[in-house]
C-alpha positions as CSV (number, residue, x, y, z in Angstrom):
1,X,-7.0,-26.9,-17.6
2,X,-8.4,-24.6,-15.0
3,X,-5.8,-23.2,-12.7
4,X,-6.3,-22.9,-8.9
5,X,-5.7,-19.7,-6.9
6,X,-2.2,-20.7,-5.8
7,X,-1.1,-21.3,-9.4
8,X,-2.5,-17.9,-10.5
9,X,-0.8,-16.2,-7.5
10,X,2.5,-17.8,-8.5
11,X,2.1,-16.6,-12.1
12,X,1.4,-13.1,-10.9
13,X,4.6,-13.2,-8.7
14,X,6.7,-14.5,-11.6
15,X,5.5,-11.8,-13.9
16,X,5.9,-9.0,-11.3
17,X,9.6,-8.1,-11.1
18,X,9.9,-6.4,-7.7
19,X,12.3,-3.8,-9.1
20,X,10.0,-2.8,-11.9
21,X,6.9,-2.6,-9.6
22,X,8.7,-0.6,-6.9
23,X,10.3,1.7,-9.5
24,X,6.8,2.7,-10.7
25,X,5.9,3.7,-7.1
26,X,9.3,5.0,-5.9
27,X,10.8,7.2,-8.6
28,X,14.1,7.6,-6.8
29,X,15.0,3.9,-6.8
30,X,18.6,3.4,-8.0
31,X,21.0,0.5,-8.4
32,X,23.5,0.1,-5.7
33,X,25.7,-2.9,-6.6
34,X,23.6,-6.1,-6.4
35,X,20.7,-4.3,-4.8
36,X,18.5,-1.2,-5.4
37,X,18.1,1.7,-2.9
38,X,15.8,4.7,-2.3
39,X,14.4,6.8,0.4
40,X,11.8,4.7,2.2
41,X,8.2,5.3,1.1
42,X,7.0,4.3,4.5
43,X,8.8,6.7,6.8
44,X,10.7,10.0,6.5
45,X,14.4,9.8,6.2
46,X,17.3,11.7,4.7
47,X,19.6,8.7,3.9
48,X,18.4,5.9,1.7
49,X,17.8,2.8,3.8
50,X,15.1,1.2,1.7
51,X,16.6,-1.7,-0.1
52,X,15.3,-4.0,-2.9
53,X,16.9,-7.4,-3.4
54,X,16.2,-8.5,-7.0
55,X,17.8,-11.9,-6.6
56,X,15.4,-12.8,-3.7
57,X,12.5,-10.6,-5.0
58,X,12.1,-8.9,-1.6
59,X,12.5,-5.5,-0.1
60,X,13.5,-4.3,3.4
61,X,13.9,-0.8,5.0
62,X,16.7,-0.9,7.5
63,X,15.4,2.3,9.0
64,X,11.8,1.4,9.9
65,X,11.9,-2.4,9.5
66,X,9.2,-2.7,6.8
67,X,9.9,-5.7,4.6
68,X,8.2,-8.3,2.4
69,X,7.7,-9.5,-1.2
70,X,6.0,-7.8,-4.1
71,X,2.6,-8.4,-2.7
72,X,3.5,-7.0,0.7
73,X,4.9,-3.9,-0.9
74,X,1.7,-3.2,-2.8
75,X,-0.4,-3.9,0.3
76,X,1.6,-1.4,2.4
77,X,2.1,1.2,-0.3
78,X,-1.5,1.2,-1.5
79,X,-2.9,0.5,2.0
80,X,-5.0,-2.4,0.8
81,X,-5.4,-6.0,1.8
82,X,-3.7,-9.0,0.1
83,X,-6.7,-9.7,-2.2
84,X,-6.7,-6.2,-3.6
85,X,-2.9,-6.1,-3.9
86,X,-3.1,-9.4,-5.8
87,X,-5.7,-7.9,-8.2
88,X,-3.6,-4.7,-8.7
89,X,-0.5,-6.8,-9.6
90,X,-2.6,-9.2,-11.8
91,X,-3.9,-6.2,-13.8
92,X,-0.4,-4.9,-14.2
93,X,1.0,-8.2,-15.3
94,X,-1.9,-9.1,-17.5
95,X,-2.8,-12.2,-15.6
96,X,-6.6,-13.1,-15.6
97,X,-7.9,-13.9,-12.1
98,X,-10.0,-17.0,-11.3
99,X,-13.1,-14.9,-10.6
100,X,-12.9,-12.8,-13.7
101,X,-15.5,-13.4,-16.3
102,X,-14.2,-14.5,-19.7
103,X,-13.8,-11.7,-22.3
104,X,-16.9,-11.6,-24.5
105,X,-16.6,-12.0,-28.2
106,X,-15.6,-8.7,-29.8
107,X,-14.7,-7.1,-26.4
108,X,-11.3,-5.3,-26.5
109,X,-8.4,-6.8,-24.7
110,X,-7.3,-4.6,-21.7
111,X,-3.6,-5.3,-22.2
112,X,-3.9,-4.3,-25.9
113,X,-5.6,-1.0,-24.9
114,X,-2.9,-0.2,-22.4
115,X,-0.3,-0.8,-25.0
116,X,-2.2,1.4,-27.5
117,X,-2.4,4.3,-25.1
118,X,1.2,4.0,-24.0
119,X,2.4,4.1,-27.7
120,X,-0.1,6.9,-28.5
121,X,1.4,9.0,-25.7
122,X,4.9,8.5,-27.1
123,X,3.7,9.3,-30.6
124,X,2.0,12.6,-29.5
125,X,5.1,13.5,-27.6
126,X,7.3,12.9,-30.6
127,X,5.0,15.1,-32.7
128,X,5.2,17.9,-30.2
129,X,9.0,17.8,-29.8
130,X,10.2,17.1,-33.3
131,X,7.6,17.3,-36.0
132,X,7.0,20.2,-38.4
133,X,3.2,20.3,-37.6
134,X,4.0,20.6,-33.9
135,X,5.7,24.0,-34.3
136,X,2.8,26.1,-33.1
137,X,2.3,23.7,-30.1
138,X,5.9,24.1,-29.2
139,X,5.6,27.8,-29.3
140,X,2.6,27.7,-27.0
141,X,4.5,25.5,-24.5
142,X,7.4,28.0,-24.6
143,X,5.0,30.9,-24.0
144,X,3.9,29.2,-20.8
145,X,7.5,29.2,-19.6
146,X,7.5,25.6,-18.5
147,X,10.8,23.7,-18.0
148,X,11.7,21.3,-20.8
149,X,12.3,18.7,-18.0
150,X,8.6,19.0,-17.0
151,X,7.4,18.7,-20.6
152,X,9.4,15.4,-21.0
153,X,8.6,14.1,-17.5
154,X,4.8,14.6,-17.9
155,X,5.1,13.5,-21.6
156,X,3.2,16.5,-23.1
157,X,2.2,15.8,-26.7
158,X,0.5,17.2,-29.7
159,X,-2.5,15.9,-31.7
160,X,-2.3,17.1,-35.3
161,X,-5.0,19.4,-36.8
162,X,-6.2,16.6,-39.1
163,X,-9.3,14.3,-39.1
164,X,-7.7,10.9,-39.5
165,X,-4.0,11.3,-38.5
166,X,-4.2,9.3,-35.3
167,X,-6.5,6.7,-37.0
168,X,-4.0,6.1,-39.7
169,X,-1.1,6.0,-37.3
170,X,-2.9,3.4,-35.2
171,X,-3.7,1.2,-38.2
172,X,0.0,1.3,-39.2
173,X,1.0,0.2,-35.7
174,X,-1.3,-2.9,-36.0
175,X,-4.3,-1.7,-34.0
176,X,-7.8,-2.2,-35.2
177,X,-10.5,0.4,-35.6
178,X,-12.4,-1.1,-32.8
179,X,-9.4,-0.9,-30.5
180,X,-8.8,2.8,-31.4
181,X,-12.4,3.6,-30.6
182,X,-12.3,1.5,-27.4
183,X,-9.2,3.4,-26.3
184,X,-11.0,6.8,-26.8
185,X,-8.6,8.0,-29.5
186,X,-11.1,7.7,-32.4
187,X,-14.8,8.2,-32.5
188,X,-17.9,8.0,-34.8
189,X,-20.9,10.3,-34.9
190,X,-23.6,8.8,-32.6
191,X,-26.4,9.5,-35.1
192,X,-24.4,8.0,-38.0
193,X,-22.8,4.8,-37.0
194,X,-22.2,3.9,-40.7
195,X,-20.0,7.0,-41.1
196,X,-16.2,6.9,-41.2
197,X,-14.4,7.2,-37.8
198,X,-12.3,10.3,-37.1
199,X,-9.8,11.5,-34.5
200,X,-11.2,12.6,-31.2
201,X,-8.3,15.0,-30.5
202,X,-7.3,17.5,-33.2
203,X,-5.0,20.5,-32.8
204,X,-4.6,20.0,-29.1
205,X,-1.8,20.0,-26.6
206,X,-2.1,16.5,-25.1
207,X,-1.7,15.5,-21.4
208,X,-1.5,11.7,-20.7
209,X,-3.7,10.7,-17.8
210,X,-2.2,7.8,-15.7
211,X,-3.6,5.4,-13.2
212,X,-2.0,4.7,-9.8
213,X,0.6,2.4,-11.4
214,X,1.7,5.1,-13.8
215,X,0.1,3.5,-16.9
216,X,-1.5,5.8,-19.5
217,X,-5.3,5.2,-19.4
218,X,-6.6,8.3,-21.2
219,X,-5.8,11.9,-22.3
220,X,-6.9,15.5,-21.8
221,X,-6.4,17.8,-24.7
222,X,-6.1,21.6,-24.5
223,X,-7.3,23.5,-27.5
224,X,-4.6,25.5,-29.3
225,X,-7.0,27.5,-31.4
226,X,-9.4,29.6,-29.3
227,X,-11.2,31.1,-32.2
228,X,-14.1,28.6,-32.2
229,X,-16.3,29.4,-29.2
230,X,-18.1,26.1,-29.6
231,X,-15.0,24.0,-29.1
232,X,-14.3,23.1,-25.5
233,X,-11.0,24.5,-24.1
234,X,-10.3,21.1,-22.5
235,X,-11.5,17.8,-24.0
236,X,-11.0,14.6,-22.1
237,X,-11.1,10.9,-23.1
238,X,-14.6,9.4,-23.0
239,X,-15.5,6.8,-20.4
240,X,-13.8,3.6,-21.5
241,X,-12.8,0.2,-20.1
242,X,-9.7,2.0,-18.6
243,X,-10.7,5.6,-18.1
244,X,-13.4,6.6,-15.5
245,X,-13.3,10.3,-14.8
246,X,-14.7,9.9,-11.3
247,X,-11.8,7.6,-10.3
248,X,-8.8,9.5,-11.6
249,X,-6.9,12.7,-10.8
250,X,-4.1,14.1,-13.0
251,X,-0.6,13.6,-11.5
252,X,-1.9,11.4,-8.6
253,X,0.6,8.7,-9.6
254,X,3.4,11.2,-9.0
255,X,1.9,13.1,-6.0
256,X,0.8,10.3,-3.7
257,X,4.2,9.7,-2.1
258,X,4.6,13.4,-1.3
259,X,0.9,13.5,0.0
260,X,1.7,10.7,2.4
261,X,4.8,12.4,3.6
262,X,3.2,15.8,4.1
263,X,-0.3,14.4,5.0
264,X,-1.8,17.0,2.8
265,X,-3.0,17.2,-0.9
266,X,-3.4,20.3,-3.0
267,X,-6.1,20.2,-5.6
268,X,-6.0,22.6,-8.6
269,X,-8.1,22.7,-11.7
270,X,-5.8,22.4,-14.7
271,X,-3.0,20.2,-15.8
272,X,-0.6,23.1,-16.4
273,X,-1.4,24.4,-12.9
274,X,-0.4,21.0,-11.5
275,X,2.7,20.7,-13.5
276,X,3.8,24.2,-12.4
277,X,3.2,23.2,-8.8
278,X,5.4,20.2,-9.2
279,X,8.1,22.3,-10.8
280,X,8.2,24.6,-7.8
281,X,8.4,21.8,-5.2
282,X,4.7,21.5,-4.4
283,X,4.8,17.8,-5.4
284,X,1.7,16.9,-3.4
285,X,-0.6,18.6,-6.1
286,X,-3.2,16.9,-8.3
287,X,-5.6,18.4,-10.9
288,X,-9.3,17.8,-11.2
289,X,-9.1,18.4,-15.0
290,X,-12.3,20.5,-14.9
291,X,-14.5,17.6,-13.8
292,X,-16.7,17.8,-10.6
293,X,-15.0,16.3,-7.6
294,X,-16.9,13.4,-6.1
295,X,-16.9,11.1,-3.1
296,X,-14.9,8.6,-5.3
297,X,-12.1,11.2,-5.6
298,X,-12.3,11.8,-1.9
299,X,-11.9,8.1,-1.2
300,X,-9.0,8.0,-3.6
301,X,-7.1,10.7,-1.8
302,X,-8.0,9.4,1.7
303,X,-5.8,6.4,1.0
304,X,-2.8,8.7,1.0
305,X,-3.6,11.7,3.2
306,X,-5.9,13.2,5.9
307,X,-6.1,16.8,4.6
308,X,-7.1,18.4,1.3
309,X,-6.7,22.0,0.3
310,X,-8.7,23.3,-2.7
311,X,-7.0,26.1,-4.6
312,X,-9.7,28.1,-6.3
313,X,-10.0,30.9,-8.8
314,X,-11.5,34.1,-7.3
315,X,-14.7,33.9,-9.2
316,X,-18.2,32.5,-8.8
317,X,-17.4,29.4,-10.8
318,X,-14.4,28.6,-8.5
319,X,-16.5,29.1,-5.4
320,X,-19.4,27.0,-6.7
321,X,-17.0,24.2,-7.5
322,X,-15.6,24.2,-4.0
323,X,-19.1,24.4,-2.4
324,X,-20.2,21.4,-4.3
325,X,-17.1,19.3,-3.5
326,X,-16.4,20.1,0.1
327,X,-19.4,18.3,1.5
328,X,-18.4,15.0,-0.3
329,X,-14.8,15.4,1.1
330,X,-15.9,16.2,4.6
331,X,-18.3,13.2,4.5
332,X,-15.2,11.0,3.9
333,X,-13.8,12.4,7.1
334,X,-11.0,14.4,5.4
335,X,-9.9,17.7,6.8
336,X,-10.8,20.2,4.1
337,X,-9.5,23.8,3.7
338,X,-10.0,26.3,0.9
339,X,-7.4,28.8,-0.5
340,X,-8.8,31.5,-2.8
341,X,-6.3,32.9,-5.3
342,X,-5.9,36.6,-6.0
343,X,-8.2,37.9,-8.6
344,X,-7.0,37.3,-12.1
345,X,-4.5,34.7,-11.0
346,X,-4.3,30.9,-11.2
347,X,-1.7,28.6,-9.6
348,X,0.4,28.6,-12.8
349,X,0.5,32.4,-13.2
350,X,1.0,33.0,-9.5
351,X,4.0,30.7,-9.2
352,X,5.5,31.8,-12.6
353,X,5.3,35.5,-11.9
354,X,5.7,35.8,-8.1
355,X,7.4,32.6,-7.0
356,X,6.9,29.9,-4.4
357,X,6.8,32.3,-1.4
358,X,3.4,34.0,-1.9
359,X,2.0,30.7,-3.0
360,X,3.1,29.0,0.2
361,X,1.6,31.8,2.2
362,X,-1.7,31.4,0.4
363,X,-1.8,27.7,1.3
364,X,-0.9,28.4,5.0
365,X,-3.8,30.9,5.1
366,X,-6.4,28.5,3.6
367,X,-9.7,28.6,5.5
368,X,-11.4,25.6,7.1
369,X,-14.2,24.4,4.9
370,X,-17.0,25.6,7.2
371,X,-15.4,29.1,7.5
372,X,-15.3,29.2,3.7
373,X,-18.9,28.1,3.3
374,X,-20.3,30.6,5.8
375,X,-18.2,33.4,4.4
376,X,-19.3,32.8,0.8
377,X,-23.0,32.6,1.7
378,X,-22.9,35.6,4.0
379,X,-21.3,37.7,1.3
380,X,-23.7,36.5,-1.4
381,X,-26.8,37.0,0.9
382,X,-26.0,40.6,1.8
383,X,-25.0,40.5,5.4
384,X,-27.9,41.4,7.6
385,X,-30.7,40.2,5.3
386,X,-32.8,37.9,7.5
387,X,-34.0,35.6,4.7
388,X,-30.5,35.4,3.4
389,X,-29.2,34.5,6.9
390,X,-31.8,31.7,7.1
391,X,-30.6,30.3,3.8
392,X,-27.0,30.4,5.0
393,X,-28.0,28.5,8.2
394,X,-29.9,25.9,6.2
395,X,-27.0,25.4,3.8
396,X,-24.5,24.9,6.7
397,X,-26.9,22.5,8.4
398,X,-27.3,20.5,5.2
399,X,-23.5,20.1,5.1
400,X,-23.4,18.9,8.7
401,X,-26.2,16.4,8.1
402,X,-24.1,14.7,5.4
403,X,-21.3,14.0,7.8
404,X,-20.9,10.8,9.8
405,X,-21.6,11.1,13.6
406,X,-18.4,11.5,15.6
407,X,-15.8,13.9,17.0
408,X,-15.1,15.7,13.7
409,X,-18.8,16.4,13.1
410,X,-19.2,17.7,16.7
411,X,-16.2,20.0,16.3
412,X,-17.5,21.4,13.0
413,X,-21.0,21.8,14.5
414,X,-19.6,23.9,17.3
415,X,-17.5,26.0,14.9
416,X,-20.4,26.6,12.6
417,X,-22.6,27.8,15.5
418,X,-19.9,30.3,16.5
419,X,-19.4,31.5,13.0
420,X,-23.2,32.0,12.5
421,X,-23.5,33.6,15.9
422,X,-26.3,31.3,17.0
423,X,-26.5,28.9,20.0
424,X,-25.6,25.3,19.5
425,X,-29.1,24.3,20.6
426,X,-30.6,26.5,17.8
427,X,-28.3,24.9,15.2
428,X,-29.3,21.5,16.6
429,X,-32.9,22.4,16.1
430,X,-32.2,23.3,12.5
431,X,-30.4,20.0,12.0
432,X,-33.4,18.1,13.3
433,X,-35.9,20.1,11.3
434,X,-34.3,19.5,8.0
435,X,-33.2,16.0,8.5
436,X,-34.4,13.9,5.6
437,X,-36.3,10.7,6.6
438,X,-34.3,7.8,5.7
439,X,-34.7,4.1,6.5
440,X,-32.5,3.2,9.4
441,X,-29.8,0.9,8.2
442,X,-29.0,-2.3,10.0
443,X,-26.1,-1.7,12.3
444,X,-22.9,-3.3,11.0
445,X,-21.1,-5.7,13.1
446,X,-17.9,-4.2,14.4
447,X,-14.9,-5.6,12.7
448,X,-12.6,-7.6,15.0
449,X,-9.8,-5.5,16.4
450,X,-6.5,-6.1,14.6
451,X,-4.0,-7.7,16.8
452,X,-0.4,-6.4,16.7
453,X,1.7,-9.1,15.1
454,X,3.4,-11.2,17.9
455,X,7.1,-11.7,17.8
456,X,8.0,-15.3,17.0
457,X,9.8,-17.4,19.7
458,X,13.5,-16.4,19.5
459,X,14.8,-20.0,19.3
460,X,12.4,-20.9,16.5
461,X,13.2,-17.8,14.5
462,X,16.9,-18.3,15.1
463,X,16.8,-21.9,13.7
464,X,15.2,-20.6,10.6
465,X,17.9,-17.9,10.2
466,X,20.5,-20.6,10.4
467,X,18.8,-22.8,7.8
468,X,18.7,-19.8,5.4
469,X,22.0,-18.1,6.0
470,X,24.2,-21.1,7.0
471,X,22.6,-24.2,5.5
472,X,26.0,-25.9,4.8
473,X,26.8,-26.1,8.5
474,X,23.4,-26.6,10.1
475,X,20.9,-28.3,7.8
476,X,22.0,-31.9,8.6
477,X,22.0,-31.2,12.4
478,X,18.6,-29.5,12.4
479,X,17.0,-32.2,10.2
480,X,18.3,-34.8,12.6
481,X,16.7,-33.3,15.7
482,X,13.9,-31.0,14.6
483,X,10.4,-31.7,13.2
484,X,7.6,-29.3,12.2
485,X,5.9,-30.3,15.5
486,X,8.9,-28.8,17.4
487,X,7.6,-25.4,16.5
488,X,4.9,-23.7,18.6
489,X,4.5,-20.8,16.3
490,X,2.4,-21.7,13.3
491,X,4.1,-19.3,10.8
492,X,7.6,-20.5,11.9
493,X,6.4,-24.1,11.3
494,X,5.1,-23.2,7.9
495,X,8.4,-21.6,6.9
496,X,10.3,-24.6,8.2
497,X,8.2,-27.0,6.2
498,X,8.6,-24.8,3.0
499,X,12.4,-24.8,3.5
500,X,12.5,-28.6,3.9
501,X,10.3,-28.9,0.7
502,X,12.6,-26.8,-1.4
503,X,15.9,-26.0,0.4
504,X,17.6,-24.6,-2.8
505,X,16.0,-21.2,-2.7
506,X,12.5,-21.5,-4.3
507,X,10.9,-22.3,-0.9
508,X,9.3,-18.8,-0.8
509,X,6.9,-19.9,-3.6
510,X,5.4,-22.3,-1.1
511,X,4.2,-19.4,1.0
512,X,2.3,-17.5,-1.8
513,X,-1.0,-18.1,0.0
514,X,0.4,-17.8,3.5
515,X,-1.0,-15.2,6.0
516,X,0.5,-11.7,5.9
517,X,2.6,-12.3,9.1
518,X,4.1,-15.5,7.7
519,X,5.1,-13.8,4.4
520,X,6.5,-10.8,6.1
521,X,8.5,-13.0,8.5
522,X,10.0,-14.9,5.5
523,X,11.0,-11.7,3.9
524,X,12.7,-10.5,7.1
525,X,14.5,-13.8,7.4
526,X,16.0,-13.3,4.0
527,X,16.9,-9.6,4.2
528,X,18.0,-9.2,7.8
529,X,21.8,-9.2,8.2
530,X,23.4,-12.4,9.6
531,X,23.5,-12.3,13.4
532,X,26.1,-15.2,13.8
533,X,29.6,-13.9,14.3
534,X,32.3,-16.6,14.0
535,X,34.4,-14.9,16.8
536,X,31.5,-15.3,19.2
537,X,30.0,-18.7,18.4
538,X,30.0,-21.3,15.6
539,X,26.9,-22.1,13.6
540,X,26.9,-25.6,15.0
541,X,27.0,-24.3,18.6
542,X,24.2,-21.9,17.8
543,X,22.1,-24.7,16.2
544,X,22.6,-26.9,19.2
545,X,21.6,-24.1,21.6
546,X,18.4,-23.4,19.6
547,X,17.5,-27.1,19.4
548,X,17.8,-27.4,23.2
549,X,15.7,-24.3,23.8
550,X,13.0,-25.8,21.4
551,X,13.0,-29.1,23.3
552,X,12.9,-27.3,26.7
553,X,9.9,-25.2,25.5
554,X,8.1,-28.4,24.2
555,X,8.7,-30.3,27.5
556,X,7.4,-27.3,29.5
557,X,4.2,-27.3,27.3
558,X,3.7,-31.0,27.7
559,X,4.2,-30.8,31.5
560,X,1.7,-27.9,31.7
561,X,-0.9,-29.9,29.7
562,X,-0.4,-32.9,31.9
563,X,-0.9,-30.8,35.0
564,X,-4.3,-29.6,33.6
565,X,-5.3,-33.3,32.9
566,X,-4.4,-34.3,36.4
567,X,-7.1,-32.0,37.7
568,X,-9.6,-34.1,35.7
569,X,-8.3,-37.3,37.5
570,X,-6.4,-38.5,34.4
571,X,-4.4,-41.6,35.7
572,X,-1.6,-41.0,33.1
573,X,-1.2,-37.3,33.9
574,X,1.1,-37.9,37.0
575,X,3.4,-40.2,35.0
576,X,3.6,-37.7,32.2
577,X,4.4,-34.8,34.6
578,X,7.3,-36.8,36.1
579,X,8.6,-37.8,32.7
580,X,8.7,-34.2,31.4
581,X,10.2,-32.9,34.7
582,X,13.0,-35.5,34.4
583,X,13.5,-34.6,30.7
584,X,13.7,-30.9,31.5
585,X,16.4,-31.5,34.2
586,X,18.6,-33.3,31.7
587,X,18.0,-30.9,28.8
588,X,19.1,-28.0,31.1
589,X,22.5,-29.7,31.7
590,X,23.5,-28.9,28.1
591,X,24.0,-30.5,24.7
592,X,26.5,-33.2,25.6
593,X,24.5,-34.5,28.5
594,X,21.2,-34.3,26.7
595,X,22.5,-36.3,23.7
596,X,24.5,-38.8,25.8
597,X,23.7,-42.3,24.3
598,X,23.3,-43.8,27.8
599,X,21.8,-41.1,30.0
600,X,20.6,-38.5,27.5
601,X,17.0,-37.7,26.4
602,X,17.7,-36.2,22.9
603,X,18.4,-38.5,20.0
604,X,18.6,-38.2,16.2
605,X,15.3,-38.8,14.4
606,X,15.0,-42.4,13.3
607,X,17.6,-43.7,15.7
608,X,16.5,-46.7,17.8
């Protein structure tokens, strides 16, 4: 039977334990009695106030007020909408969505591939740390003077110097040849499909590559034998169902929290460079893994930070890599700077031999992207050479043309003119001269401005708090006098109806498809401390006060509506206005007068 969206959402929720999900995003999450605590990922703090309640499957930060369920957490942490958060959690939990096409016959199962790569990473790690054949690889790791903690945390591994070791291991673990090929661990010669498959990675130090949720999706292998000039020094997984090189950066799963805190990302080239940076406290570092950085990578980083600093080798290859990448990153409206390493150094060697101080100074002195570009071209073109100067101007103009119109482009344009020592009007002329003719796109409709979430009426919110925290003393009274129509706030009404439907605790499931504000409000109601103090007032007194306030608000609304109708000559409007005015005067005299059997205006539901 085909499931509807609500059923699928509920299955995703049931399979997504909030502690497991948040632990993958917030490494410092630790048990604290019946709850789990960590430093909040949404604001800077020194004392842990971010709390996860596994019994209720919600989180709340008592420092900044962020709260919600597992969907809300992913929305806030990944900075995505509910639909995308739902998709992320569905992938993690292995729940097919309603709009996914059925898996074709013979197509590999995604969950199986994730399991394969996870087990392969552990297998390679075991071979590195404990096997006889991993002896030379262990010696190489020791020669790089990396901490054993880092080797274990990043799950370094070793692929044996054999043609079918991984293939045979995979078969013994129950994986098929097709799955091993689909996972990128095994391959066949393209020109000989009938030939036997063989291991893709042989005699290499292995680095697992993870997605944003920390799942292994591929590998990068560093050659341990440099004697063969034809063998690439680094060899990555091929493009697979899971691994797309333009959508992944090494260590991003670990670095993104630090990036968000510092609002800066460091980009290095190699995995060991990145690991060394993390060891030395530069935990906002990711590695490009030798691949060209693209707009996809820029968009990936922009979800977590506003600034990117490239750390480059002091050679032509490093400069060329930065020149190719910086335009794509500037076009995504990131602040881009470039730090050039001392000649003969890379981040690993600089940190290992000279420590964090010189490295930090290098970062602080990083040049703005335009400054770097002008400096490189001027040096290469020979200073005063007129033809070389024109090429420099054209190159800078081409970069500016790629940027979206706005304040940042204008600022960069002015800076470029100053660096080139030309007038802004002259640079503008170059921009117009070289502008490629493109069809003018249809202007997009501006998205509606997001409204700040309105606070719910205090009396309506208070009643819901009583129902949740003090049901034994208030449910009967509230059910006697309150209906869903008593609520003016739609989200409060929806929560009230959910509680009435299932008062024993599973009522949150009724809100799986509710708006963001409604689900966030429900989470706050559950996690906020109880505001009722017995020494101040009883739960019954509080419930009566809230009911009266609800009734007064309702009467005021009805009187205002009647007043509007009276302007249209509605003959019943005057009578309604008088009736509501009388009702208000009695309600304001207090509970006993309002519920008096003879003179009151408030009676239990269903009474005659």
